[in-house]
Steps between C-alpha positions, in 0.01 A plus 500: 500500500385307195559160664304589813210643308467170311519300825221697669280537194333163552389247242452612142225398262587253223312686226524214248338257746235760588420564133474123431257458791295801385460327161398175673243690706361656185478164320319332794261795543417516130442124496221509763351852466297597196652809335789474751718726288269790593615478862814634667664261744673487834601220729326488836456254779251426772559366848293254703601516864393212727541562872548223753500477879615181666512596866843656544575504127349785300575588143388523144575346166476696177419358157596711199291497181659651188280703268517651154291816524371665188307822471314674224424867548234521226286220646599581862581137561763319701571135417686276747661178377665266758841366404821356650842667546661323203201591275462138385122525502201697620145463621168648388456879491277693738353827377440807714295757306463843663123503463472169685733579795350560844807691624873530443786679676874502543610364834831643626534302825635240574590455130433714198213321327215569262181363655191419287165388641288363215221427754440493875645149550828494308796718422844489337810677625757563226849578625733641238852641506736628235730200546532205735825301504383168647440283192387202707191690619437773241522561125831670417394814311589866522188718460549847642324689219219244465437502878479879502247486211292229674502697827376811322230305315383324817483817709330704227259238379428242769508703822276781379127459437 
């Protein structure tokens, strides 16, 4: 029974690798966000889906953007910092302050995403999971507790006026 339970259990998280990546995320975030240590962090990603139609050929192509997402409950702020799967660098932060948000909600279909509209013309969709195995596309980090805390913060703070 023990052998079969291990076979069907699926992949296991390499906690040492996850912890190392969590430290890299923290260092990158703190480097570009003022008072970054005051924010809790999760890894998230965004998708850009381009559809095409060439007569008989229909399809779509998806681009993945990796994000370090920080939130501060006291200031009711979410900060999104673009990064790459190996955490070798990052871009400039974008701030989403509750008082400045037009609307926000959690989208359950087709993917579980946190949607933020800072104005009528733009939005960001933040997808986040407790762990994603594909290191070529996503940051390798286990974040079950952090994701639960972010979800609670987002639903209690950003979706209610």
